[in-house]
C-alpha positions, 0 to 999 in steps of 0.5 A: 422190658421197658423202664415203665414195665420195670418200675410197674414191676417193682411196685408189684414187689413192694405191695406184698411185703408189710410194712416194717415197724418203727422197732424193726427200723431201729434195729436195722439202723442199730446194725448198719451203724455198727457195721458202718462205725467199724469199717476202716474208712468210716464216713463221719457224715454218714455216721451222724446221719445214722444217728439222727435217724435213730432221734428221729424214729425215737420222736416217732415211736414217742409219738405213736405212744402218745398218740395210743394212749389218747386213743385209749383215753377217748375211748374209755370216756365215750362209753 
């Protein structure tokens, strides 16, 4: 199988999976962080990266909540 065929097959597989929510991503990150923290050779750079990812996901969740509130307000006012 050629590299292009493998890539197309991989893309087809990914297309059927629904996107993860922010909460699912945060839960996965928390699980990974817990695993990494208890490794005997835990890497501080990896732990720092995971903590930054959490902040980024939380900010994205807050923006989504704000946008949802704004959309609700506009729908209410347009009626």
